[in-house]
C-alpha distance (Angstrom), angle and dihedral (degrees) to the residues before:
residue distance angle dihedral
M1 . . .
I2 3.88 . .
T3 3.76 106.8 .
N4 3.86 142.5 155.2
N5 3.76 96.7 14.5
Y6 3.84 127.3 149.3
F7 3.81 118.5 -153.3
Y8 3.85 119.2 -169.3
K9 3.79 123.6 -170.8
I10 3.64 96.8 -27.3
R11 3.83 107.2 172.6
G12 3.88 102.8 -179.8
E13 3.91 120.2 126.2
E14 3.75 134.4 -135.7
F15 4.00 104.9 -31.4
R16 3.74 89.2 22.1
C17 3.72 102.9 40.5
P18 3.81 117.6 118.6
L19 3.77 94.7 -96.5
A20 3.78 116.9 18.6
V21 3.83 114.5 178.3
M22 3.80 101.7 -168.9
N23 3.80 134.8 -152.2
G24 3.74 117.2 -117.6
I25 3.78 137.5 -143.0
F26 3.82 119.5 -106.8
N27 3.82 114.5 -100.4
T28 3.81 93.1 -14.3
G29 3.75 129.6 163.8
L30 3.77 124.0 -104.5
N31 3.74 93.5 -98.8
R32 3.77 93.4 64.2
Y33 3.90 132.6 49.4
K34 3.77 111.9 -52.8
Q35 3.83 116.9 -161.9
V36 3.85 112.1 -96.3
T37 3.85 106.3 -110.8
D38 3.74 133.8 167.3
A39 3.88 95.6 2.1
V40 3.77 124.4 157.2
I41 3.83 120.9 -150.3
A42 3.67 110.8 179.3
Y43 3.83 146.3 144.7
N44 3.78 95.1 20.1
T45 3.81 128.3 143.5
W46 3.79 127.3 -150.1
I47 3.80 117.8 -169.2
D48 3.87 119.6 -169.5
C49 3.79 93.4 -23.4
K50 3.66 124.0 153.7
S51 3.80 114.7 -114.0
P52 3.80 90.4 -26.8
I53 3.78 101.4 -173.0
Q54 3.75 118.4 48.9
I55 3.78 122.1 176.5
S56 3.87 126.3 -156.8
V57 3.78 93.9 10.7
G58 3.71 113.3 -179.4
Q59 3.75 97.1 28.1
N60 3.89 104.6 156.5
I61 3.85 102.5 177.7
K62 3.96 89.3 136.0
S63 3.80 85.8 60.3
A64 3.80 95.0 63.0
D65 3.89 91.3 106.3
V66 3.81 93.9 57.1
L67 3.90 100.1 34.8
P68 3.84 133.3 57.5
Q69 3.70 116.0 -106.4
S70 3.83 88.0 -106.6
E71 3.76 90.5 68.8
I72 3.85 99.4 49.3
R73 3.82 110.0 114.4
A74 3.80 95.9 -153.6
E75 3.88 102.1 132.7
A76 3.80 107.8 101.7
P77 3.82 121.9 -155.1
I78 3.75 117.4 -78.0
R79 3.84 138.8 -174.0
T80 3.90 88.4 17.8
T81 3.75 128.7 144.9
I82 3.93 123.1 -153.1
A83 3.81 105.9 -177.7
N84 3.78 146.2 149.9
N85 3.71 96.8 17.1
I86 3.82 131.7 140.9
I87 3.93 126.5 -141.6
Y88 3.89 109.6 -170.5
N89 3.83 123.0 178.8
T90 3.71 129.9 -177.6
I91 3.87 87.6 -166.5
V92 3.74 119.6 40.0
D93 3.82 115.6 -99.5
P94 3.78 110.0 -150.1
A95 3.90 91.1 -154.8
P96 3.73 111.9 28.5
L97 3.82 91.4 158.3
I98 3.92 121.4 34.9
N99 3.74 123.3 -167.3
H100 3.82 110.1 -160.4
H101 3.83 96.1 -178.1
K102 3.90 122.7 -22.0
M103 3.71 135.6 -17.0
D104 3.79 101.1 169.5
G105 3.98 85.2 116.3
I106 3.75 92.0 64.6
N107 3.84 125.2 88.5
F108 3.75 110.3 -144.9
K109 3.84 115.2 -165.1
D110 3.79 134.1 171.2
N111 3.83 97.5 -16.5
L112 3.87 110.9 155.4
I113 3.81 127.6 -157.1
D114 3.82 126.7 -169.0
N115 3.82 101.9 -172.3
N116 3.66 96.2 179.3
G117 3.72 93.0 -77.3
A118 3.79 97.1 -50.8
P119 3.83 110.2 126.3
Y120 3.81 113.9 -123.3
T121 3.84 109.8 -135.4
E122 3.83 105.6 152.9
Y123 3.81 96.5 95.6
D124 3.81 128.5 9.3
V125 3.82 94.3 -129.4
L126 3.77 97.8 88.3
E127 3.83 121.9 61.4
S128 3.74 116.6 -146.7
A129 3.80 115.5 -129.5
T130 3.71 144.2 165.0
I131 3.78 106.7 -119.4
Q132 3.75 118.9 -176.1
M133 3.78 105.7 -143.1
K134 3.84 128.0 -159.5
K135 3.77 115.9 -146.7
V136 3.68 108.0 -139.4
N137 3.84 98.1 176.4
D138 3.84 140.7 -23.8
W139 3.79 91.4 -58.6
L140 3.74 110.9 15.6
F141 3.81 120.7 90.3
I142 3.89 122.2 171.9
P143 3.78 133.4 176.0
D144 3.86 107.8 -89.9
D145 3.80 90.9 -143.1
L146 3.72 119.2 36.0
T147 3.79 93.6 -179.1
T148 3.82 101.5 65.3
K149 3.81 111.7 118.3
K150 3.77 96.5 -111.7
V151 3.74 97.6 46.1
S152 3.86 93.6 42.4
T153 3.92 94.6 46.6
T154 3.75 107.6 97.8
Y155 3.71 136.3 177.9
T156 3.90 120.0 -126.0
G157 3.64 116.2 -154.9
Y158 3.79 138.5 161.0
E159 3.79 110.8 -37.0
F160 3.81 92.7 -3.9
S161 3.75 87.9 126.1
G162 3.79 86.8 73.2
I163 3.84 92.5 67.4
T164 3.65 97.4 83.8
K165 3.83 101.3 152.7
D166 3.77 138.1 46.3
L167 3.80 130.6 -133.8
F168 3.78 94.9 -72.3
G169 3.86 96.9 40.7
S170 3.78 97.2 -97.1
S171 3.78 116.3 144.0
R172 3.78 124.7 -96.1
T173 3.86 94.3 -172.0
T174 3.81 104.2 84.2
K175 3.80 96.9 31.4
N176 3.78 133.3 8.9
S177 3.74 144.7 -169.8
V178 3.74 139.7 176.5
G179 3.75 121.3 -94.8
A180 3.73 131.1 45.0
I181 3.87 96.6 -70.3
N182 3.82 121.2 67.3
D183 3.79 101.7 168.3
L184 3.79 124.9 51.5
Q185 3.84 97.3 -161.9
A186 3.88 94.0 53.1
A187 3.71 90.2 49.7
T188 3.74 97.0 51.0
Q189 3.75 89.4 49.9
F190 3.88 95.2 50.9
T191 3.79 120.0 108.8
I192 3.71 132.8 171.5
N193 3.79 119.4 -114.1
K194 3.79 102.6 -158.6
K195 3.72 92.7 -165.1
K196 3.81 89.0 69.9
Y197 3.84 94.3 60.4
G198 3.78 136.1 62.4
P199 3.73 130.8 12.1
T200 3.81 120.2 -36.3
W201 3.79 93.1 -121.5
F202 3.80 93.3 56.1
S203 3.83 121.5 90.6
M204 3.79 127.4 -166.8
D205 3.73 89.7 -157.3
A206 3.81 112.5 94.0
I207 3.72 116.5 -128.3
L208 3.79 107.5 -142.8
K209 3.75 115.7 -153.5
T210 3.77 126.5 177.9
P211 3.78 105.4 -133.7
T212 3.85 117.8 -120.5
I213 3.79 115.6 -128.1
I214 3.70 109.2 -137.7
K215 3.82 120.9 -168.7
A216 3.73 116.7 -144.0
S217 3.79 133.4 -171.6
N218 3.81 130.0 -157.8
T219 3.80 89.4 -94.9
N220 3.76 99.7 51.2
L221 3.87 107.7 29.9
I222 3.75 96.7 113.2
E223 3.73 90.7 47.2
K224 3.73 92.5 50.3
I225 3.90 93.8 49.9
N226 3.75 90.5 50.5
Q227 3.81 90.8 51.6
A228 3.74 94.1 47.0
T229 3.84 120.6 100.0
A230 3.86 126.8 -143.1
G231 3.84 111.6 -64.4
D232 3.81 95.7 22.3
I233 3.79 122.3 137.4
I234 3.89 119.7 -135.5
E235 3.86 110.2 -151.5
L236 3.81 113.3 -160.0
T237 3.89 108.0 -141.3
D238 3.93 99.3 -179.0
Q239 3.73 123.2 72.8
N240 3.87 96.2 -133.7
Y241 3.69 131.1 39.9
T242 3.80 129.0 -177.8
L243 3.83 117.2 -156.6
T244 3.74 116.3 -162.3
T245 3.82 96.6 175.0
S246 3.88 134.9 26.9
L247 3.66 122.0 -76.9
K248 3.80 106.4 -126.8
I249 3.86 113.1 -138.3
D250 3.84 110.6 -167.2
K251 3.85 99.8 145.9
V252 3.81 142.3 38.1
L253 3.78 105.1 -67.2
T254 3.88 139.9 159.5
I255 3.82 119.3 -153.6
R256 3.79 114.2 -171.6
S257 3.72 145.7 154.9
I258 3.77 115.5 -93.7
N259 3.77 86.0 -131.7
P260 3.77 116.4 44.5
K261 3.76 92.9 -160.2
K262 3.90 93.5 56.6
K263 3.67 116.5 53.1
V264 3.80 118.5 -140.0
Q265 3.70 114.2 -132.1
L266 3.81 120.4 -130.7
T267 3.73 115.3 -168.4
Y268 3.82 116.8 -164.9
T269 3.74 115.5 -153.8
G270 3.86 100.2 168.6
E271 3.74 128.3 129.7
A272 3.79 121.6 -67.7
N273 3.72 117.4 -82.8
T274 3.75 94.3 22.5
A275 3.75 125.8 112.9
A276 3.74 129.7 -117.6
F277 3.76 88.9 -144.4
E278 3.88 111.9 31.7
M279 3.72 108.0 -156.9
N280 3.86 111.5 -145.7
P281 3.88 129.9 -174.1
K282 3.82 109.6 -63.2
G283 3.77 90.0 11.9
N284 3.84 109.8 152.0
L285 3.87 112.6 -178.4
T286 3.74 131.5 -177.8
L287 3.73 114.8 -173.4
K288 3.91 116.1 -167.8
D289 3.84 132.3 -179.9
I290 3.79 94.8 -6.8
K291 3.87 134.3 142.0
L292 3.71 107.3 -151.6
L293 3.81 118.2 -166.3
G294 3.74 132.5 -174.5
S295 3.73 135.3 175.0
K296 3.79 99.9 -112.3
T297 3.82 98.6 -95.8
Q298 3.80 102.7 70.5
Y299 3.82 137.2 71.9
A300 3.78 120.5 -112.3
F301 3.93 90.1 -149.3
A302 3.78 133.9 4.9
P303 3.82 137.7 153.3
L304 3.77 120.8 -124.5
E305 3.85 117.4 -70.6
K306 3.80 88.6 -125.9
N307 3.86 143.0 13.8
M308 3.81 97.2 35.0
A309 3.83 88.2 160.8
S310 3.87 92.6 169.1
A311 3.84 140.1 19.2
Y312 3.71 129.9 -82.1
N313 3.80 132.5 -152.1
L314 3.84 131.5 -145.5
R315 3.69 129.0 -169.7
I316 3.95 122.7 177.3
E317 3.80 122.2 -172.5
N318 3.72 133.7 -176.3
S319 3.87 93.9 -18.0
V320 3.78 141.6 126.6
I321 3.89 123.6 -128.6
E322 3.86 115.5 -169.2
N323 3.75 143.1 164.5
F324 3.87 102.9 17.6
D325 3.72 131.7 133.0
Y326 3.85 89.7 -131.9
V327 3.86 127.2 8.6
L328 3.82 89.3 -154.9
R329 3.74 124.9 -2.0
A330 3.78 118.2 -173.7
T331 3.77 120.7 -147.5
K332 3.76 129.6 -141.2
G333 3.82 109.7 -79.5
S334 3.84 95.2 13.1
F335 3.68 121.2 125.2
S336 3.86 137.4 -174.4
D337 3.69 124.5 -157.1
S338 3.79 90.8 -157.7
I339 3.83 138.4 4.9
T340 3.70 113.2 -176.8
V341 3.82 124.4 178.8
Q342 3.82 119.7 -178.1
K343 3.82 136.7 175.2
T344 3.90 88.1 -10.3
I345 3.82 130.1 139.8
I346 3.79 115.5 -138.6
K347 3.78 113.4 -173.0
N348 3.85 147.4 151.2
C349 3.78 93.2 18.3
Q350 3.80 122.5 135.9
N351 3.76 91.8 -134.6
G352 3.74 132.4 13.8
I353 3.75 125.8 -153.6
V354 3.88 111.6 -20.2
L355 3.95 116.4 -172.4
A356 3.76 95.7 166.0
A357 3.77 108.1 100.8
D358 3.96 94.6 122.3
D359 3.80 130.2 65.5
K360 3.75 105.1 179.0
G361 3.70 104.5 79.1
D362 3.96 95.0 -73.7
Y363 3.73 119.1 114.4
N364 3.89 131.3 -160.6
A365 3.81 105.5 -128.0
E366 3.78 142.7 22.3
M367 3.80 108.2 -158.9
V368 3.72 115.7 30.5
T369 3.94 118.5 174.8
F370 3.78 134.5 175.5
N371 3.86 116.6 178.5
Q372 3.86 128.2 169.6
C373 3.82 91.1 -3.0
T374 3.92 132.3 148.9
F375 3.81 120.8 -141.7
S376 3.82 114.9 -172.3
N377 3.81 133.3 168.4
I378 3.78 96.7 -3.7
P379 3.89 102.8 149.3
N380 3.89 97.9 -173.9
N381 3.72 137.6 34.7
T382 3.75 99.4 -6.1
I383 3.72 89.2 179.3
H384 3.77 116.3 -6.9
F385 3.86 112.3 178.3
F386 3.84 110.6 168.1
R387 3.74 141.4 177.4
D388 3.72 124.2 172.0
G389 3.76 131.2 -150.5
Y390 3.84 130.6 48.7
D391 3.77 103.1 -105.5
E392 3.79 94.5 120.5
S393 3.79 92.5 173.8
T394 3.86 82.9 86.3
I395 3.82 109.0 83.0
G396 3.83 87.8 -128.1
G397 3.90 100.7 -159.1
V398 3.75 137.7 -54.9
L399 3.83 120.2 -110.6
T400 3.83 121.6 -175.2
V401 3.83 121.9 174.6
S402 3.78 115.5 176.2
N403 3.75 142.7 160.7
S404 3.84 91.2 3.2
T405 3.81 134.7 129.5
F406 3.91 128.4 -135.4
T407 3.62 118.6 -166.1
N408 3.87 130.8 173.5
C409 3.74 93.8 -9.1
G410 3.78 128.9 142.4
T411 3.73 100.0 36.9
A412 3.85 94.0 141.8
D413 3.77 101.3 24.8
K414 3.84 106.8 126.4
S415 3.80 91.2 -164.0
D416 3.83 90.6 69.2
V417 3.89 87.7 -137.7
L418 3.69 124.3 112.8
I419 3.74 100.2 -164.5
K420 3.79 109.8 27.6
T421 3.78 116.5 -161.4
R422 3.80 102.3 161.1
G423 3.83 112.2 169.3
I424 3.86 94.7 -1.6
I425 3.84 107.5 130.7
N426 3.79 101.3 -156.2
V427 3.69 116.9 50.9
N428 3.89 128.5 153.4
L429 3.85 121.7 178.1
F430 3.82 113.0 179.4
S431 3.73 141.2 157.8
N432 3.69 96.2 2.2
V433 3.90 129.9 139.9
F434 3.83 120.1 -135.0
T435 3.86 115.4 -169.0
N436 3.86 129.3 175.8
N437 3.84 97.2 -19.2
A438 3.72 111.6 160.3
T439 3.87 98.6 -133.9
A440 3.71 131.7 106.5
F441 3.96 90.8 -137.3
V442 3.78 129.2 32.9
A443 3.84 85.2 -159.1
I444 3.81 139.8 -17.8
L445 3.82 106.3 -139.7
W446 3.67 131.4 -161.4
G447 3.78 102.7 -120.6
E448 3.89 96.1 -170.7
K449 3.76 90.2 59.0
N450 3.77 136.6 51.3
N451 3.90 94.6 -66.2
H452 3.79 115.1 130.4
H453 3.83 137.7 165.6
S454 3.79 131.2 -177.1
N455 3.84 144.3 158.2
N456 3.83 93.2 19.2
T457 3.76 122.8 149.5
L458 3.75 115.8 -144.1
N459 3.87 119.5 -169.2
Q460 3.70 116.1 178.6
S461 3.87 90.5 -31.5
G462 3.86 103.7 112.5
T463 3.84 119.1 -111.7
I464 3.70 143.0 -70.4
K465 3.76 108.5 -106.2
V466 3.82 125.4 -157.7
E467 3.81 119.7 -152.4
E468 3.80 107.0 -168.3
Q469 3.82 91.9 -165.9
Q470 3.79 109.5 30.0
K471 3.81 117.7 -160.9
L472 3.73 109.9 -132.2
K473 3.81 134.1 172.8
I474 3.81 121.4 -85.9
L475 3.82 106.6 -132.9
Y476 3.80 102.4 -173.5
């Protein structure tokens, strides 16, 4: 039973919409998608939510040619009741209810919708009504009169007698109304005590810290990084730096040139297969106005090989990265919340950005963005962002590549794909220029999912291919 819930301005789609009633797989095990049966969804309120009710989410009948029958979600919900709910919008929602497959197995009763005066006619399962709402605070809206006929008319189905209280604990036994809230006074007196929720170590109160600017020379850079506290800025005062060992990044730190118009040169001479910048758990690095040079055998950036217990973040701005084996090489089990590269030149590296260390459904980064960048002479893995497995209900990473140029890349890439995005759900390639890249495909996108391309210029660089139903590995 899903009862007495209040949803406010939820914007997710399909799997992440406010109420997703999924399709199931025929005769499947408990670890997969069982068909929805005998569910009760009652006494809920949705305020200004985008398409709050979606039925048969996840149906993938069109994928029957690329998936085994045991993975086809074709079983629509049955013996299910959706009743006594309110949808209220201050701006018209063109699709408050979406049916992805079938919903004839659902019993809809006494569900009201006030769609800012626009009548709802697509399906006969929601009743248009004018509901006067009282705004209690920034996020709480409740019907101003719970005694009107439409609001107080409720459906009673099997086991509904067990729903005896509303969202705030008020009784539903003597009087009752649709929606999550059944008593105006109790709702107006409700306040959230933030101390009752969440882990004890987390605080909602922002701690403001003015960053300290620490000036570092070639001789004391490592010492200054070790002395810095989270949020500090390291300004490089010399023009040339030589790094013989990795710089360990385990806190929020900005490293930048003292003069934005004159890039400082950092030359990394460390051992092969080590990183100039070693990203540790909770490491959060912003690199600005830097020219970073290697000797073809090392990595510019890489997380630890083991024990990456928490995520790292990386931001590179107005810089040059040259002569590395890998620009960024993810390790198994590592994860980055955000990787952003902007106004940066990446050239003469054997491999580019490789986020493909896991092969069991995990992936190595969430938000990956390249904007106004230049890639040249990258023979392998110019951008390789990978997620295996077919469970697309996982968001699966977000890649955006825009306003960038790619020249003479992919000359040794056996995959014949310049930007590899296999299994990544959200991909957007737009306003880029590809010239003389030795691959058959700039990218192979997953058309059925949120993969898009637009306004790209391709000169002797193959094509952008779209596969509507992409065949992926079944992992379980």
